[in-house]
C-alpha positions in Angstrom: -21.8 5.0 -34.2 -18.2 4.9 -32.7 -18.0 8.0 -30.3 -15.5 8.7 -28.5 -15.6 7.3 -24.3 -13.3 7.3 -21.7 -13.3 5.7 -18.2 -12.1 5.3 -15.0 -12.3 3.0 -12.2 -14.5 4.1 -9.2 -12.3 1.2 -7.0 -9.1 1.7 -4.8 -6.9 0.7 -7.7 -7.9 3.6 -9.9 -7.8 2.3 -13.8 -8.8 5.1 -16.7 -8.4 5.1 -20.0 -10.7 5.6 -23.3 -11.8 4.2 -26.3 -14.6 4.3 -28.9 -18.5 2.9 -28.9 -19.7 0.1 -31.0 -23.0 -0.6 -29.3 -24.7 1.2 -26.9 -28.3 0.4 -25.2 -30.3 1.8 -22.0 -28.6 -1.2 -20.5 -25.4 -1.7 -21.9 -22.5 0.2 -23.5 -20.2 -2.2 -25.7 -16.9 -0.3 -26.5 -12.8 -1.3 -27.8 -10.5 0.4 -25.4 -6.6 1.1 -24.9 -6.8 -2.1 -22.5 -9.0 -5.6 -21.3 -11.0 -4.7 -18.2 -11.2 -7.3 -15.3 -14.7 -8.5 -15.3 -16.9 -7.1 -12.0 -14.7 -3.7 -12.3 -17.0 -0.8 -11.8 -16.6 2.2 -13.6 -17.7 5.8 -15.0 -17.7 6.0 -18.7 -18.0 9.5 -20.7 -19.2 9.8 -24.0 -19.2 13.4 -25.8 -22.6 13.1 -27.7 -22.4 13.7 -31.4 -25.5 16.7 -31.6 -25.9 20.0 -29.7 -29.0 21.1 -28.6 -30.7 24.3 -30.5 -29.2 26.8 -28.4 -25.8 25.2 -28.6 -25.5 23.4 -25.2 -23.2 20.4 -26.0 -24.6 17.0 -24.3 -22.2 14.3 -23.1 -23.6 10.7 -21.5 -22.2 10.0 -17.9 -22.5 6.2 -16.7 -21.4 4.0 -14.1 -21.4 0.5 -15.0 -20.5 -3.3 -14.3 -17.5 -4.9 -16.7 -19.3 -7.8 -17.6 -16.8 -9.0 -20.4 -13.8 -8.4 -21.3 -11.3 -9.7 -24.3 -9.5 -8.4 -27.2 -10.0 -5.0 -26.3 -13.4 -5.3 -26.6 -15.9 -4.6 -23.4 -19.1 -4.7 -22.0 -20.4 -2.4 -19.5 -24.0 -3.6 -17.9 -25.5 0.1 -16.8 -26.2 0.8 -13.2 -27.3 4.5 -13.6 -26.8 7.1 -16.7 -27.3 10.3 -17.0 -27.0 13.4 -19.7 -25.1 16.1 -19.1 -25.4 19.5 -20.8 -22.9 22.2 -20.5 -22.4 25.2 -22.9 -19.4 26.6 -23.8 -17.9 30.6 -22.9 -18.3 31.4 -26.8 -22.5 29.4 -26.6 -23.2 31.0 -23.6 -21.8 34.7 -25.3 -23.8 34.0 -28.3 -26.9 33.6 -26.6 -26.8 36.4 -24.3 -26.5 38.1 -27.2 -29.7 37.3 -28.5 -32.5 39.3 -27.8 -35.8 37.9 -26.2 -33.4 35.1 -24.7 -35.0 33.4 -21.7 -33.1 29.9 -21.2 -31.9 29.7 -17.9 -27.9 29.0 -17.8 
């Protein structure tokens, strides 16, 4: 499944850009991007998850990775850590707040 990905370096020379995922696992993410990235570069990756939770909450995958392979605009980052982040739009908050019996924590 191809998903939009954005990245930024965590080193002094700021490198930012975007692309699309090719493969993902709990150990690594392969993606195509707008430039080749230096092997060894540590980056923060953000991927918008395609499915929302039942209450309308959106998810994104936030990861820190180290570039292991880069060439022909295809990059592989080994994941050092990752987590899902949940967020809700104002519209989703308004909808869930107006429902009676909603006991979810915001």
